[in-house]
MDTraj code that builds the backbone (N, CA, C; nanometers):
import mdtraj as md
import numpy as np

residues = "MET ALA ILE LEU ALA VAL MET SER ASP LEU PRO LYS THR THR ILE ALA LEU MET ALA ALA LEU ASP ILE PRO GLU ALA SER GLY GLY ALA GLU VAL PRO GLU TRP ILE HIS LEU ALA PRO ALA GLY MET ALA ARG THR PHE ASP ASP ARG GLY PRO TYR LEU ILE LYS ASP PRO GLN ALA ILE ILE ALA ALA SER PHE ALA ASP HIS ASP GLU ILE GLU ILE ASP ILE SER HIS ALA SER PHE LYS ALA ALA PRO ARG GLY ASP GLU ALA PRO SER GLN GLY TRP ILE THR GLU MET GLN ALA ARG GLU ASP GLY ILE TRP GLY ARG VAL GLU TRP THR ASP ASP GLY HIS ARG ARG VAL ALA SER ARG ALA TYR ARG ARG ILE SER PRO ALA PHE GLU ILE ASP ARG THR ASP GLY MET THR VAL LEU SER ILE LEU ASN ALA SER LEU VAL ASN ARG ASN ASN LEU ARG GLY LEU THR ALA LEU ASN GLN GLU ASN ASP ASN MET SER PHE GLN ALA ILE LEU ALA ALA GLN LEU GLY LEU LYS ALA ASP".split()
xyz = np.array([
    [-9.3567, 4.7442, -3.0726],
    [-9.3258, 4.7212, -3.1747],
    [-9.2538, 4.8113, -3.2641],
    [-9.1010, 4.7253, -3.2811],
    [-9.0334, 4.7882, -3.3273],
    [-9.0462, 4.8596, -3.4934],
    [-9.1141, 4.7762, -3.5559],
    [-9.1501, 4.8188, -3.7168],
    [-9.3113, 4.8415, -3.7240],
    [-9.3532, 4.9132, -3.7330],
    [-9.4848, 4.9386, -3.7573],
    [-9.5403, 4.9527, -3.8908],
    [-9.4617, 5.0653, -3.9433],
    [-9.5036, 5.0533, -4.0918],
    [-9.3938, 5.0502, -4.1617],
    [-9.4200, 5.0189, -4.2835],
    [-9.2898, 4.9859, -4.4067],
    [-9.3577, 5.0652, -4.4908],
    [-9.2493, 5.1366, -4.5941],
    [-9.2585, 5.2246, -4.7083],
    [-9.2588, 5.1562, -4.8218],
    [-9.3558, 5.0590, -4.8988],
    [-9.3460, 4.9793, -5.0336],
    [-9.2544, 5.0755, -5.1133],
    [-9.2197, 5.0137, -5.2028],
    [-9.1537, 5.0765, -5.3664],
    [-9.2245, 5.1215, -5.4320],
    [-9.3785, 5.1350, -5.4220],
    [-9.5258, 5.1909, -5.5099],
    [-9.5005, 5.3243, -5.5283],
    [-9.5238, 5.3973, -5.6113],
    [-9.4864, 5.5837, -5.5706],
    [-9.6030, 5.6212, -5.4492],
    [-9.7458, 5.5229, -5.4800],
    [-9.8871, 5.6207, -5.4121],
    [-9.8932, 5.5315, -5.3225],
    [-9.8649, 5.4567, -5.2470],
    [-9.9047, 5.3300, -5.1423],
    [-9.7695, 5.3191, -5.0455],
    [-9.8436, 5.3201, -4.9221],
    [-9.7493, 5.2876, -4.7719],
    [-9.7936, 5.1187, -4.7372],
    [-9.7266, 5.0826, -4.6823],
    [-9.7458, 4.9480, -4.6165],
    [-9.7734, 4.9996, -4.4474],
    [-9.8842, 4.9745, -4.3747],
    [-9.9130, 4.9700, -4.2593],
    [-9.9507, 4.8733, -4.1757],
    [-9.8540, 4.8426, -4.0539],
    [-9.8722, 4.6837, -4.0305],
    [-9.9435, 4.7267, -3.8627],
    [-10.0359, 4.6697, -3.8931],
    [-10.1168, 4.7127, -3.7467],
    [-10.1255, 4.6238, -3.6389],
    [-10.1557, 4.6158, -3.5119],
    [-10.1870, 4.5053, -3.4334],
    [-10.3116, 4.5258, -3.3635],
    [-10.3869, 4.4393, -3.2806],
    [-10.5370, 4.4198, -3.2834],
    [-10.5314, 4.4380, -3.1344],
    [-10.6259, 4.4039, -3.0451],
    [-10.6502, 4.4214, -2.9154],
    [-10.6389, 4.2913, -2.8705],
    [-10.6076, 4.2833, -2.7267],
    [-10.5799, 4.1689, -2.6671],
    [-10.7160, 4.0713, -2.6637],
    [-10.6738, 3.9368, -2.6495],
    [-10.7710, 3.8391, -2.6890],
    [-10.8051, 3.7812, -2.5695],
    [-10.9586, 3.7976, -2.5100],
    [-11.0035, 3.7412, -2.3740],
    [-10.9737, 3.6070, -2.3201],
    [-10.9543, 3.5638, -2.2119],
    [-10.9890, 3.4127, -2.1777],
    [-11.1074, 3.3709, -2.2473],
    [-11.1051, 3.2149, -2.2906],
    [-11.2071, 3.1647, -2.4077],
    [-11.2352, 3.0728, -2.3367],
    [-11.3501, 2.9978, -2.2654],
    [-11.3695, 2.8801, -2.2106],
    [-11.3442, 2.7989, -2.2683],
    [-11.2629, 2.7037, -2.2197],
    [-11.2629, 2.5580, -2.2963],
    [-11.0781, 2.5321, -2.3282],
    [-11.0617, 2.6914, -2.3945],
    [-10.9220, 2.7135, -2.4444],
    [-10.8830, 2.6641, -2.5860],
    [-10.9631, 2.5473, -2.6391],
    [-10.9241, 2.4995, -2.7342],
    [-11.0183, 2.5561, -2.9096],
    [-11.0958, 2.6926, -2.8710],
    [-11.1444, 2.7331, -2.9800],
    [-11.0655, 2.8313, -3.0341],
    [-11.1004, 2.8184, -3.1877],
    [-11.0340, 2.9059, -3.2449],
    [-11.1184, 2.9769, -3.3469],
    [-11.1514, 3.0738, -3.4014],
    [-11.2390, 3.2005, -3.4729],
    [-11.2504, 3.1540, -3.6086],
    [-11.3362, 3.1058, -3.6835],
    [-11.3588, 3.0799, -3.8389],
    [-11.3277, 3.2293, -3.9016],
    [-11.4215, 3.3305, -3.8209],
    [-11.4367, 3.4638, -3.9102],
    [-11.3022, 3.5364, -3.7755],
    [-11.2565, 3.6432, -3.8321],
    [-11.1335, 3.7166, -3.7703],
    [-11.1825, 3.8765, -3.8270],
    [-11.2017, 3.9713, -3.7011],
    [-11.2343, 4.0970, -3.7277],
    [-11.0729, 4.1476, -3.8110],
    [-11.0608, 4.2277, -3.9419],
    [-10.9272, 4.2562, -3.9732],
    [-10.9132, 4.3809, -4.0107],
    [-11.0377, 4.5108, -4.0266],
    [-11.0482, 4.6407, -4.0020],
    [-11.1735, 4.6929, -3.9251],
    [-11.1535, 4.7687, -3.8698],
    [-11.2656, 4.8501, -3.7894],
    [-11.3442, 4.9522, -3.9284],
    [-11.4803, 4.9168, -3.8702],
    [-11.5395, 5.0568, -3.9830],
    [-11.5023, 5.1840, -3.9812],
    [-11.5034, 5.2672, -4.0380],
    [-11.4535, 5.3930, -4.1137],
    [-11.3388, 5.4413, -4.0619],
    [-11.3041, 5.4918, -3.9504],
    [-11.1690, 5.5590, -3.8668],
    [-11.1006, 5.4210, -3.8199],
    [-10.9598, 5.3916, -3.8616],
    [-10.8858, 5.3057, -3.7525],
    [-10.7900, 5.3488, -3.7199],
    [-10.7944, 5.3734, -3.5585],
    [-10.7306, 5.4307, -3.4944],
    [-10.6268, 5.3855, -3.4208],
    [-10.5386, 5.4045, -3.3660],
    [-10.4354, 5.3493, -3.3152],
    [-10.3896, 5.3736, -3.1514],
    [-10.3364, 5.2915, -3.1033],
    [-10.2739, 5.3304, -2.9754],
    [-10.1850, 5.4545, -2.9345],
    [-10.1030, 5.4064, -3.0649],
    [-9.9469, 5.5150, -3.0672],
    [-9.9498, 5.6145, -3.1492],
    [-10.1513, 5.6751, -3.2151],
    [-10.1348, 5.7686, -3.2700],
    [-10.0607, 5.7870, -3.3950],
    [-10.0609, 5.6974, -3.4487],
    [-10.0122, 5.6880, -3.5838],
    [-10.1639, 5.6796, -3.6345],
    [-10.1806, 5.7397, -3.7952],
    [-10.3258, 5.7467, -3.8564],
    [-10.3760, 5.8945, -3.8344],
    [-10.4995, 5.8772, -3.7929],
    [-10.5742, 5.7546, -3.8623],
    [-10.6413, 5.7359, -3.9883],
    [-10.6539, 5.5790, -4.0163],
    [-10.6595, 5.5235, -4.1441],
    [-10.8086, 5.4946, -4.1691],
    [-10.8490, 5.5221, -4.2855],
    [-10.9687, 5.5560, -4.3425],
    [-10.9955, 5.4169, -4.4170],
    [-11.1158, 5.3671, -4.3639],
    [-11.1576, 5.2649, -4.4398],
    [-11.2853, 5.3108, -4.5294],
    [-11.2779, 5.3467, -4.6563],
    [-11.4109, 5.4759, -4.6880],
    [-11.4548, 5.3127, -4.7811],
    [-11.4141, 5.2504, -4.8367],
    [-11.5185, 5.1488, -4.9120],
    [-11.4770, 5.0191, -4.9114],
    [-11.5265, 4.9931, -4.8088],
    [-11.4920, 4.8346, -4.7969],
    [-11.5035, 4.7137, -4.8823],
    [-11.6000, 4.7305, -4.9903],
    [-11.5796, 4.6215, -5.0582],
    [-11.5240, 4.6682, -5.1956],
    [-11.4149, 4.7773, -5.1653],
    [-11.3327, 4.7962, -5.2863],
    [-11.1737, 4.7678, -5.2451],
    [-11.2034, 4.7546, -5.1168],
    [-11.0721, 4.7015, -4.9994],
    [-11.0894, 4.5732, -5.0421],
    [-11.1780, 4.5297, -5.0007],
    [-11.1974, 4.3837, -5.0274],
    [-11.1700, 4.3164, -5.1751],
    [-11.2176, 4.3869, -5.3063],
    [-11.1732, 4.3135, -5.4292],
    [-11.0354, 4.3488, -5.4365],
    [-10.9561, 4.4561, -5.3981],
    [-10.8145, 4.4906, -5.4105],
    [-10.7666, 4.3937, -5.3385],
    [-10.8083, 4.3346, -5.1828],
    [-10.7007, 4.2741, -5.1044],
    [-10.6669, 4.1289, -5.2087],
    [-10.7990, 4.0659, -5.2740],
    [-10.8072, 3.9323, -5.3773],
    [-10.7813, 3.9649, -5.5068],
    [-10.7297, 4.0930, -5.5412],
    [-10.7087, 4.0902, -5.6925],
    [-10.5806, 4.0082, -5.7542],
    [-10.5091, 3.9575, -5.6731],
    [-10.3930, 3.8901, -5.7117],
    [-10.3772, 3.7605, -5.6687],
    [-10.4580, 3.7146, -5.5548],
    [-10.4603, 3.6346, -5.5032],
    [-10.5613, 3.5618, -5.4721],
    [-10.5877, 3.4485, -5.4503],
    [-10.7671, 3.3610, -5.4187],
    [-10.7659, 3.3148, -5.2648],
    [-10.6228, 3.3816, -5.2003],
    [-10.6006, 3.3274, -5.0329],
    [-10.5354, 3.4792, -4.9487],
    [-10.5040, 3.4947, -4.8674],
    [-10.4393, 3.5940, -4.7814],
    [-10.3807, 3.5540, -4.7061],
    [-10.2393, 3.5381, -4.6314],
    [-10.1661, 3.4729, -4.5665],
    [-10.1825, 3.5012, -4.4168],
    [-10.1716, 3.4769, -4.3143],
    [-10.1707, 3.5014, -4.1860],
    [-10.0500, 3.4393, -4.1537],
    [-9.9559, 3.5124, -4.1292],
    [-9.7819, 3.4797, -4.0844],
    [-9.7953, 3.5374, -3.9082],
    [-9.6619, 3.5014, -3.8843],
    [-9.6179, 3.5186, -3.7207],
    [-9.5499, 3.6909, -3.7797],
    [-9.6032, 3.7860, -3.6444],
    [-9.4842, 3.8997, -3.6582],
    [-9.4434, 3.9313, -3.7899],
    [-9.5586, 3.9698, -3.8948],
    [-9.5142, 4.0123, -4.0337],
    [-9.4344, 3.9869, -4.0721],
    [-9.3821, 3.8682, -4.0782],
    [-9.2824, 3.7757, -4.1348],
    [-9.2567, 3.7642, -4.2570],
    [-9.3439, 3.7681, -4.3677],
    [-9.3548, 3.7815, -4.4561],
    [-9.3186, 3.9180, -4.5185],
    [-9.3230, 4.0576, -4.4319],
    [-9.3083, 4.1914, -4.5045],
    [-9.0960, 4.1910, -4.4310],
    [-9.1223, 4.1333, -4.2827],
    [-8.9735, 4.1479, -4.2686],
    [-8.8917, 4.0532, -4.2264],
    [-8.9256, 3.9092, -4.2586],
    [-8.8077, 3.8195, -4.2277],
    [-8.7808, 3.7486, -4.3946],
    [-8.9232, 3.7266, -4.4659],
    [-8.9125, 3.6409, -4.6194],
    [-8.8163, 3.7510, -4.6898],
    [-8.8487, 3.9264, -4.6800],
    [-8.7017, 3.9362, -4.8281],
    [-8.5746, 3.9307, -4.7464],
    [-8.5410, 3.8553, -4.6650],
    [-8.4143, 3.8481, -4.5984],
    [-8.3888, 3.6721, -4.6190],
    [-8.4800, 3.6144, -4.6885],
    [-8.4499, 3.4841, -4.7340],
    [-8.4964, 3.3836, -4.6030],
    [-8.5464, 3.4717, -4.4732],
    [-8.5705, 3.3824, -4.3837],
    [-8.7512, 3.3243, -4.4143],
    [-8.7601, 3.2166, -4.2852],
    [-8.8891, 3.1628, -4.3218],
    [-8.9923, 3.2426, -4.2948],
    [-9.1016, 3.2586, -4.3616],
    [-9.2315, 3.3249, -4.3097],
    [-9.3634, 3.1946, -4.3253],
    [-9.3141, 3.0930, -4.2360],
    [-9.4939, 2.9906, -4.2472],
    [-9.6023, 3.0710, -4.2099],
    [-9.7247, 3.0417, -4.3168],
    [-9.8495, 3.0575, -4.2908],
    [-9.8786, 2.9436, -4.1436],
    [-9.9952, 3.0721, -4.1204],
    [-10.0545, 3.0047, -3.9892],
    [-10.2309, 3.0031, -4.0445],
    [-10.2215, 3.0336, -4.1413],
    [-10.3449, 3.0309, -4.1622],
    [-10.3594, 3.1010, -4.2826],
    [-10.4937, 3.1007, -4.4121],
    [-10.5095, 3.1598, -4.4836],
    [-10.6827, 3.1973, -4.5195],
    [-10.6732, 3.3674, -4.5349],
    [-10.7817, 3.4300, -4.5634],
    [-10.8403, 3.3746, -4.6833],
    [-10.9630, 3.3699, -4.6669],
    [-10.9894, 3.2848, -4.7696],
    [-11.1136, 3.3767, -4.8837],
    [-11.2213, 3.4598, -4.7652],
    [-11.2909, 3.5062, -4.8279],
    [-11.3250, 3.6436, -4.7057],
    [-11.3744, 3.7382, -4.7666],
    [-11.4188, 3.9154, -4.6609],
    [-11.5694, 3.9261, -4.6927],
    [-11.5528, 3.9843, -4.5802],
    [-11.7159, 4.0410, -4.5849],
    [-11.6959, 4.1480, -4.5343],
    [-11.8208, 4.2673, -4.5509],
    [-11.7924, 4.4243, -4.5447],
    [-11.9300, 4.3944, -4.4258],
    [-11.8709, 4.4063, -4.3227],
    [-12.0149, 4.3935, -4.2040],
    [-12.0330, 4.5206, -4.1398],
    [-12.1177, 4.5505, -4.0564],
    [-12.1324, 4.7132, -3.9908],
    [-12.0861, 4.7296, -3.9302],
    [-11.9127, 4.6536, -3.8343],
    [-11.8340, 4.7244, -3.7604],
    [-11.6952, 4.6917, -3.8207],
    [-11.7183, 4.6312, -3.9495],
    [-11.5768, 4.6441, -4.0673],
    [-11.5815, 4.5315, -4.1241],
    [-11.4764, 4.5186, -4.1584],
    [-11.4011, 4.3807, -4.2317],
    [-11.3649, 4.2670, -4.1704],
    [-11.4331, 4.1835, -4.2241],
    [-11.4140, 4.0483, -4.1819],
    [-11.3370, 3.9528, -4.2421],
    [-11.2594, 3.8588, -4.2214],
    [-11.2091, 3.7795, -4.2726],
    [-11.2354, 3.5956, -4.2336],
    [-11.2623, 3.4938, -4.3603],
    [-11.2767, 3.3348, -4.2954],
    [-11.1336, 3.3068, -4.3269],
    [-11.1175, 3.2193, -4.1952],
    [-10.9607, 3.1644, -4.2174],
    [-10.9415, 3.0368, -4.2005],
    [-10.8702, 2.9710, -4.3092],
    [-10.8840, 2.8283, -4.2543],
    [-10.7312, 2.8147, -4.2127],
    [-10.7249, 2.8208, -4.0734],
    [-10.6198, 2.7999, -4.0213],
    [-10.5574, 2.6647, -4.0521],
    [-10.3985, 2.6718, -4.0523],
    [-10.3026, 2.5611, -4.0500],
    [-10.2708, 2.4942, -3.8929],
    [-10.2389, 2.3847, -3.9201],
    [-10.2770, 2.2830, -3.7809],
    [-10.1822, 2.3625, -3.6995],
    [-10.0407, 2.4397, -3.7572],
    [-9.9784, 2.5342, -3.6226],
    [-10.0644, 2.6444, -3.5970],
    [-10.1359, 2.7195, -3.6786],
    [-10.1913, 2.8106, -3.6428],
    [-10.2703, 2.7827, -3.5241],
    [-10.3709, 2.7098, -3.5686],
    [-10.4648, 2.6862, -3.4479],
    [-10.4511, 2.6455, -3.3285],
    [-10.2957, 2.5466, -3.3355],
    [-10.2265, 2.5446, -3.1754],
    [-10.1899, 2.6437, -3.1087],
    [-10.1431, 2.7407, -3.2144],
    [-10.1094, 2.8638, -3.1487],
    [-10.2330, 2.9862, -3.1168],
    [-10.3331, 3.0017, -3.1874],
    [-10.4597, 3.0662, -3.1301],
    [-10.4923, 2.9976, -3.0105],
    [-10.5405, 2.8885, -3.0364],
    [-10.6054, 2.7902, -2.9149],
    [-10.5078, 2.7790, -2.7581],
    [-10.4242, 2.7775, -2.7987],
    [-10.2963, 2.7976, -2.6529],
    [-10.2697, 2.9419, -2.6051],
    [-10.3017, 3.0316, -2.6569],
    [-10.3273, 3.1800, -2.6605],
    [-10.1560, 3.2048, -2.6525],
    [-10.0920, 3.1245, -2.7497],
    [-9.9127, 3.1662, -2.8178],
    [-9.9168, 3.3100, -2.8318],
    [-10.0348, 3.3367, -2.9183],
    [-10.0488, 3.4574, -2.9892],
    [-10.1962, 3.5215, -2.9318],
    [-10.1934, 3.6243, -2.9290],
    [-10.3331, 3.6563, -2.8783],
    [-10.3678, 3.8078, -2.9441],
    [-10.3561, 3.8018, -3.0566],
    [-10.3876, 3.9366, -3.1245],
    [-10.3549, 3.9239, -3.2436],
    [-10.4541, 3.9688, -3.3787],
    [-10.4082, 3.9821, -3.5044],
    [-10.3831, 4.1417, -3.5577],
    [-10.3176, 4.1050, -3.6530],
    [-10.2647, 4.2353, -3.6767],
    [-10.2495, 4.2810, -3.8477],
    [-10.3457, 4.3696, -3.8862],
    [-10.3528, 4.3377, -4.0430],
    [-10.2415, 4.4420, -4.0950],
    [-10.1976, 4.4047, -4.2830],
    [-10.1316, 4.4594, -4.3024],
    [-10.1935, 4.5441, -4.3739],
    [-10.2086, 4.6983, -4.3801],
    [-10.2710, 4.7935, -4.4707],
    [-10.2003, 4.8320, -4.5752],
    [-10.2278, 4.8242, -4.7102],
    [-10.1867, 4.9101, -4.8239],
    [-10.2724, 5.0452, -4.8249],
    [-10.1673, 5.1493, -4.7453],
    [-10.2618, 5.2646, -4.7332],
    [-10.2239, 5.3693, -4.8709],
    [-10.2845, 5.4703, -4.9332],
    [-10.2651, 5.5699, -5.0284],
    [-10.1633, 5.6835, -4.9577],
    [-10.0568, 5.6779, -5.0494],
    [-9.9828, 5.8083, -5.0051],
    [-10.0144, 5.9315, -5.0367],
    [-10.1074, 5.9091, -5.1252],
    [-10.1564, 6.0994, -5.1841],
    [-10.2051, 6.1279, -5.0430],
    [-10.2718, 6.0510, -4.9327],
    [-10.3173, 6.1178, -4.8251],
    [-10.3039, 6.0659, -4.7199],
    [-10.2044, 5.9554, -4.7096],
    [-10.1779, 5.8841, -4.5846],
    [-10.2482, 5.8310, -4.4748],
    [-10.3555, 5.8076, -4.5210],
    [-10.4806, 5.7896, -4.4299],
    [-10.5752, 5.6722, -4.5140],
    [-10.6050, 5.6584, -4.6469],
    [-10.7038, 5.6096, -4.7017],
    [-10.6304, 5.4185, -4.7514],
    [-10.7189, 5.3565, -4.6985],
    [-10.7000, 5.2186, -4.6593],
    [-10.7117, 5.1441, -4.8332],
    [-10.5982, 5.0991, -4.8807],
    [-10.6517, 5.0428, -5.0342],
    [-10.6519, 4.9434, -5.0339],
    [-10.6075, 4.7961, -4.9555],
    [-10.5886, 4.6755, -4.9635],
    [-10.5846, 4.6212, -4.8150],
    [-10.6260, 4.5066, -4.7878],
    [-10.5723, 4.4225, -4.7276],
    [-10.4077, 4.3524, -4.7723],
    [-10.3519, 4.3468, -4.7098],
    [-10.2238, 4.2797, -4.8019],
    [-10.1982, 4.1630, -4.7512],
    [-10.2163, 4.1707, -4.5769],
    [-10.2141, 3.9704, -4.5101],
    [-10.2430, 4.0638, -4.3359],
    [-10.2686, 3.9376, -4.2493],
    [-10.2729, 3.9619, -4.1254],
    [-10.1372, 3.8914, -4.0516],
    [-10.0965, 3.8995, -3.9415],
    [-10.0586, 3.8544, -3.8350],
    [-10.0398, 3.8110, -3.7437],
    [-10.0402, 3.7248, -3.6712],
    [-10.0376, 3.6656, -3.5171],
    [-9.9591, 3.7445, -3.4584],
    [-9.9946, 3.8269, -3.3690],
    [-9.8845, 3.9581, -3.2792],
    [-9.9204, 3.9100, -3.1516],
    [-9.8282, 3.9816, -3.0486],
    [-9.8568, 3.9988, -2.9078],
    [-9.8380, 4.1519, -2.8892],
    [-9.8456, 4.2257, -2.9440],
    [-9.8741, 4.3609, -2.8968],
    [-9.9729, 4.4216, -2.9963],
    [-10.0540, 4.5253, -2.9086],
    [-10.1698, 4.5785, -2.9760],
    [-10.1323, 4.7429, -3.0227],
    [-10.1818, 4.7652, -3.0922],
    [-10.1485, 4.8832, -3.1311],
    [-10.3097, 4.9598, -3.2081],
    [-10.3955, 4.8790, -3.3154],
    [-10.5073, 4.9187, -3.3648],
    [-10.5903, 4.8985, -3.2337],
    [-10.7125, 4.9718, -3.2564],
    [-10.8306, 5.0375, -3.1970],
    [-10.9588, 4.9825, -3.2526],
    [-10.9944, 4.8802, -3.1739],
    [-11.1519, 4.8550, -3.2488],
    [-11.2031, 4.7696, -3.3064],
    [-11.0880, 4.6531, -3.3185],
    [-11.1372, 4.5241, -3.3518],
    [-11.1675, 4.4328, -3.2477],
    [-11.2479, 4.3225, -3.3069],
    [-11.2814, 4.2033, -3.2092],
    [-11.1498, 4.1554, -3.1997],
    [-11.1782, 4.0803, -3.0573],
    [-11.0634, 3.9714, -3.0197],
    [-11.0840, 3.8295, -3.1239],
    [-10.9774, 3.7386, -3.1261],
    [-10.9627, 3.6509, -3.1426],
    [-11.0346, 3.5161, -3.0799],
    [-11.0558, 3.5201, -2.9436],
    [-11.1000, 3.3858, -2.8721],
    [-11.1357, 3.4898, -2.7729],
    [-11.2839, 3.4625, -2.7519],
    [-11.3477, 3.5136, -2.6605],
    [-11.5050, 3.4248, -2.6150],
    [-11.5405, 3.4725, -2.5219],
    [-11.6695, 3.3661, -2.5113],
    [-11.7826, 3.4178, -2.5371],
    [-11.7971, 3.5870, -2.5761],
    [-11.8956, 3.6172, -2.6269],
    [-11.8804, 3.7232, -2.7640],
    [-11.9157, 3.6871, -2.8703],
    [-11.8502, 3.7873, -3.0103],
    [-11.9000, 3.9405, -2.9842],
    [-11.9897, 3.9351, -2.9044],
    [-12.0915, 4.0749, -2.8853],
    [-12.0229, 4.1829, -2.8015],
    [-11.8896, 4.1258, -2.7421],
    [-11.8527, 4.1983, -2.6471],
    [-11.8009, 4.3283, -2.7093],
    [-11.8369, 4.4349, -2.6216],
    [-11.8006, 4.6213, -2.7032],
    [-11.6087, 4.6183, -2.6479],
    [-11.5776, 4.7099, -2.7118],
    [-11.4762, 4.7407, -2.6946],
    [-11.4235, 4.7755, -2.5171],
    [-11.5165, 4.8560, -2.4681],
    [-11.5327, 4.9010, -2.3252],
    [-11.5645, 4.7756, -2.2374],
    [-11.6098, 4.7033, -2.2992],
    [-11.6279, 4.5652, -2.2033],
    [-11.4843, 4.4688, -2.2211],
    [-11.4505, 4.4850, -2.3278],
    [-11.2985, 4.4142, -2.3178],
    [-11.2166, 4.4978, -2.2697],
    [-11.1922, 4.6319, -2.2750],
    [-11.1009, 4.7143, -2.2011],
    [-11.1300, 4.6829, -1.9918],
    [-11.2667, 4.7109, -1.9827],
    [-11.3056, 4.7265, -1.8397],
    [-11.2229, 4.5441, -1.7918],
    [-11.2125, 4.4389, -1.8975],
    [-11.2461, 4.3063, -1.8081],
    [-11.0635, 4.3435, -1.8170],
    [-11.0082, 4.3740, -1.9309],
    [-10.8425, 4.4043, -1.8953],
    [-10.7500, 4.4388, -1.7751],
    [-10.8440, 4.5621, -1.7716],
    [-10.7933, 4.6362, -1.6415],
    [-10.8506, 4.6115, -1.4973],
    [-10.9643, 4.5087, -1.5085],
    [-11.0156, 4.4527, -1.3989],
    [-11.1036, 4.4896, -1.3677],
    [-11.2080, 4.6247, -1.4088],
    [-11.3202, 4.6341, -1.3871],
    [-11.4400, 4.6522, -1.4371],
    [-11.5350, 4.6974, -1.3857],
    [-11.6806, 4.6822, -1.4095],
    [-11.7202, 4.7313, -1.5547],
    [-11.7977, 4.6668, -1.6323],
    [-11.8224, 4.7433, -1.7688],
    [-11.8327, 4.8291, -1.7905],
    [-11.9543, 4.8667, -1.7139],
    [-11.9775, 4.9697, -1.6786],
    [-11.9158, 5.1066, -1.6215],
])
top = md.Topology()
chain = top.add_chain()
for i, resn in enumerate(residues, 1):
    res = top.add_residue(resn, chain, resSeq=i)
    for name in ("N", "CA", "C"):
        top.add_atom(name, md.element.get_by_symbol(name[0]), res)
traj = md.Trajectory(xyz[None], top)
């Protein structure tokens, strides 16, 4: 991905744009998740070795994420941060209306637009990429989730895929399946 981190104008924060794991084949092909995994628990590591990013207080992150908005957009390829500032379109593909802190991280409930539903169901976009607001003083503490994007490059480790047959599939099993190996 050409741009994976963008510095904000705020003196103590950075915006980090992250991509998630591949989405395994779903049976039937038309299912889209109501809940998406936005941030892993604890340390969020990347494939390109940026970070790590610390999910220190999930409830505080959730509260900060919704402090100024009742819903958070899901766009395509971080268009809200890259295209919209130039005056280009950044249409929403869905809206995160609720978040939950779970054992494996932060999850968001999505109301998909018709276009977003079609893109996820058809697997035109196979990954979700959250944009984190990062505390610049330590360079790693996640302060909020600013939005999420449908993308086709993976960078952020430890998220549950958008489309899969079994929501309990482990990272090892997902990786093994992608590599054509046995899960063990």
